[in-house]
N, C-alpha and C positions, 0 to 999 in steps of 0.2 A: 366604735373605737374604744379600746380598753384604757384604763387609767395608766399614766406614765410615771415611773419612779424617777424622782429627782435626786434624792440622797437616801441614806438609810432612814426609813420610817416616814419619808415625806413624798407625797404623790401629787401629780396634776390630775384633777378630776373635773375640769371645766367643760365648756361647750364651744363648738365651732359653728359660726354663722356663715355659711357659704354664700348666702343669697343677698345679704344687705349691701346696698349700693349707695346709700345716702345716710349720713350720720349727722342730723341737724345741720344740713347745708354743706357738709364735707363729703366729697365723693370717695367712696370706699370700693374701688374697682376690684380689689382682691379680697373682699369680704373682711371678716374679723373673727377674733376669738374672745370669749369671756372666760378668763382664767380663774379657777378656784383651786385651792390646795388643801390637802388633807394630811394632818400630822398624826401618825399612829403612835401615841405615847401612853403613859398612865392616864393622862387626861387627853382624850382624843379631841382634836381641834380642827375645825373647818375654817380656813382663811378665805373670806369673801364667798359670794354666791354668783349667780348669773342672771341674765335677762329672764324675766318671768316666763316667756314663751318657751324657754329651753330648760326649764327646771327638771323635766323628766330625764334629760341627758345627764344632768348633775347627779340626780338620785341614782340613776343606773350605774354610773361610774363609781360612786361611793359604795354602792351595794356589792360591787365586784371585790371590795376590800373588807368592808365591815357593814353590819346592819346600821343604817343611818341613825336609828334610835339610840345607839350606843355612843354617839358623839356627845362630848361634855361641854365644849366651848365653841362659840362662833366668834371669829374676829372680823370686824367690819372696818376695813381700811378706808372705804370711800362709799358714800351713800348714794351716789348717782345711780339711776334706776337700771342701767345696764349691768350693774354689779350687785344691786340690792333688790331688784325686782322680784326675785324668787325667795327673798328672805322671809316674808310672812309665812309662806307655805313650809319653808324649812324649819322655822321656829315651831310651828304647830306640829310638825312631824317629829322633830328631835326633842323638843322640850328641854333646851340646854340649861345647864347650871348658870352660865354667864354668857352675855353678849358683850364682847370687849370692843370698845370704840373710843375715839377721842372725846373730849368734853363737848366740842362742837358737833361731833358725830352723834352723841346722844340727843342733842337738841334737834338735829336734822332728822334722825330716825323717828322721833316723836312727831315732828311736823309732817313727815311723809306718810307714816302708817298709823298714827294716833293710837299707839299701844302703850299705855302707861303701866301695863302689867308685865312687861318684859324685864328680864333680869340684867339690866344694864350694869356694866362695870367700866369705869373710866380708866383708860390706859394712860398712866402718868409717866412721862419720860424720866428715866432714872430709877423707876420702881419696876423691876422685872417680875415676870410671872413664870413660875416653874410648872412644866407639864410632866415632870418626872425626870427623864434623861435629857430633855430639851428645855432650853430657857428662852423665853420671848422677851425682847427688849423693844422699846417703842421710841419713835422719833416723830414729833408733830411736824407736819408739812403744810400748814395752813395756807390756803389759796394756791396749792399746786395740785389740782387746779380748782378745788372747792374749799370752802372754809373748814370742812370736816376732815380733810385728807390727812392721813398719817402713814408712816412706814412701820412695818413689823420686821424685826431682825431676829433670826435664830442664831444664838450665840455660838453654839457648838459646831454648826455647819457653815458659819459665816455666810449665811443665805439671807438676802434682803427681799422681802415681799414689798414691792415698791409702788403698789397701787397703780395709778395711770402713768407715773413717770417711767421713762425708759421703755415705753411700750410702742406699739404700732398696730394699725389695722391690717391684719394679714391672716386670712384663713388658710390653714395648712394642716396636713396630717403629721407633719414634722413639728416637734416641740422645741427644738434647741437651735441656737444660733449657728452651730457648726454644721447643721443639716440644710441650711438655706444659703443661696448665693449672697455673698457680701454686698453685691450691688443692689439686690432687692432689699436687703436689710436696711442699707443706708437710705435708699429711696423712700421706703415707707416710714422709717424713723424721722427723716427730715420732714416729710409731709405732716407727720403727727405733731412734731414740735412746732412747726410753722403755723399750723392751724389751731392749736390748742394752748400751747405754752408760751408763744412769743410775748404775749402781754405780761407774763409773769417772769420774764427773764431776770429782772433784778433779784427776785426771790430765789430763782434757780441758782444764781451766782452765789448768794449768801448760803444756801443749803450746801452746795459743793464745798465751799470754804469751811463750813461747820463740820462736815463729814471728815475733811482732811485734818481739821484741828483736833477732833476727838480720836483720830486714828482708827476709824472704823474699818476693819478688814473685811473685804467683800470678795468671796470666791464665786458667788452666783447671785444673779438678780432675776427675780421672778415677778414680772409685772402683771397687770390685770388684762392686758391685750397683747397678742402676738407671741413671739418666741421667748423662751427662758434663756438668759445669757449664762451659759455654763463654761464656755471656752474662752470668751473674750469680753467679760463684762466691762473692761476698761474702754473698749470701743464705744460703748454707749455713754459712759461717764465723760470721756474726753470730748465726744461730740456735743453733749449738753454744756460742758464747760465752754467750748468754743462759741456755741450759739448764744449762750447767756451774755457773752461779752459784745454781742452785736457787731462783730468784725466781718465786714464784707470781703469779698475776694477780688475787688478791683474791677469787677465787671459791671455791665449796664443792662437794663431791661427797657424795651420800648413797648409799653402796654397800651393798647388802643382799641377803640371801637369806631366804626365808620358807617356812614349811611349810603353814599353813592361813590365810595372809593377815593374821594379827594383826600380825606384824612389818612387813608392807607398809603396813598402816594407820598404824603408828607412823612409818614412813619418810616418808609423805606429810605428816604433821604437823610432823615435824622440818624438812622442806623449807619448809613454810609459815612456820615461825618464822624461818628464815634469810632468806626473802623479806621478812618484816616488817622486818628490819634492813637491807634494801636490798642483800642479797647475791645475786649470780647463782648459781644452784644447778642441778645435774643429779641426777636419780635414776637409778641404774644397778642394775638387777636382774640378779644373776649368773646367773639361769636363762636369760636372753636375751642377755646381753652377754659376749663372750669376754674372758678375762682380759687378753689382750694389747691389746685395744681399751680396756679399762678403764685399763690402765697408761698409755695415750696421754693419757687425761684426767688421770690422777694427776700426770703430769709438770708440767703448768702450774697445777695447783690449789693453793690456799693452805690449805684445810681439808678433812679427810677424816673423815666421820662413818660409822661402820660399824654395821650392824644385822644381827642373826642370831638365829634361834630356837635353843633348846638341844635337842640330840639326843644321847641316850646319855651324858649328863653332859659333853657337848662341843659342838662346832660342827657345823652342817650341812656335808656334804662339799665342796660348791662353795666355801663361805666358807673352810673349812680349806685347800683347795687354793690359793685366791687369796691368802690370807695368806702361805702358804709361798712362793709366787711373788713377791709384793711384797717380803717380807723379804729375799729374795735380791738384789733390785735396790736396796734401801735408799734410797728417796726421802727427801729431807731437807727441813728447814724447813717442816714441816706442823703445823697445829693439828689435834688429834684429839678425838673423843668416840665413845661407843658406846651402843647400846640393843638391846633384843630382848625377845621373849616367851618364856615357858617354861611347862611343865606342873607339875613338882614339884621340880626341882633347881636350874635356873637359872644354870649356870656360864658361859654364852656371853658375857655382858657382861664378866665378869672376864677371860676368855681374850682377848677383843678388846682390852681395855685393856692387858693384858700384852704383846701383840704390838706395839701402837703404842708403848708405852714402850720396848720393845726396839729399835725403829727410831728412838728419840729424838724422837718426836712430842711436842708440847706438849699433853698430855691435860688438857683444861680442866674435866672433870667426872668424878665417880666412875662415871657411867653410869646408865642408866635401864632397869629391867626390869619387865615386866608379866606377871602370871599369866593364862594362857589368853587371853581376849579383852579388849582394852582398853575401858574405860568412858570417858565423856566427860571425867572428871577426869584420867584417864591420858593422853588425847590432848592435853589442855591442858598437861600436864607435858612432852609431846613438843615442843609448840610452844615452851615455855620453854627446853628444851634447845637447839633450833635458834637461838633468840634469843641464848642464852649464847655459842654458837659464833660467831654473827655479830658480837656485841659484842667478842669476843676478836680477831676479824679487824681491827677498827677501832683497836685499841690498839697 
């Protein structure tokens, strides 16, 4: 695949990873891209690199435009290895005058690659760097989603190199948002935010407010994963603004794992109770639903009802793993409730409630547990639990 022109003198030269299906626990069913960009100016500048195993793709695409050894500067917006893995080889090949990064970026690069001889230059917000006809401006975005993260803005093109923000895991021969189905874009962007940025929603909210305050004009967003937003960058910005506010859509999820189907029977009746209150509900069985897909649903949900059988005085492993994963992402502003079946000890419901309370969910019930197989009266109680959650959503 050839390099792709974004604007006058600016090109996509990244790599496409068609085969990756797991990204440290996040399922990437559509693969991903590692985006890098080349600015052809008086000072030729490479913005970010790629995963180390795909460095030959990067070099090949750059070589279609210019001899890589003629590159003057390398900008490192983010040190995570899917974007900096190829950096040592690129530095050795290019011998750049400057490696431009944030203050925390310099520290992280030294800690990753142990190269004190590299020509680091700190990108200071408010202190622009001229490449000739293009001007680079910088915005520190610490903890979105690493301490070193920053944005690079091309003033003349109103183009924002946004690091991991506004990105998605999507392998495609198409490079721009207007070439992909909007449904796919929203699906993958939702999943990306839910599984990577939910924890940092307060910082996302502050960043968007800051961008609005300084009046940064954005005609194009070029992230480090997925498509370049050239036609509708506001679609991405507005979605991030909405998600950062933790505003649910008034719907509910019943997320459960079951041993011998007793908890599953309860789950269906809890869902029926929610429907009786006019609440849209989804049942998500962790045996069949990957945790990262479940988190995509959690992002927009207003109520989370968790169900699990008790095993060895604790939770079934899938539920225990999901709870650990969800607690790390800290979704906010959720109503919660719990249920489950047991044989002789019955700790699962208590553990589910404790996890939701730790995440500051508004837990509206002590929980419902049933010994062995639920009878009709137990299933009626499950319906009542669903109705209680539904009523809480209306208040």
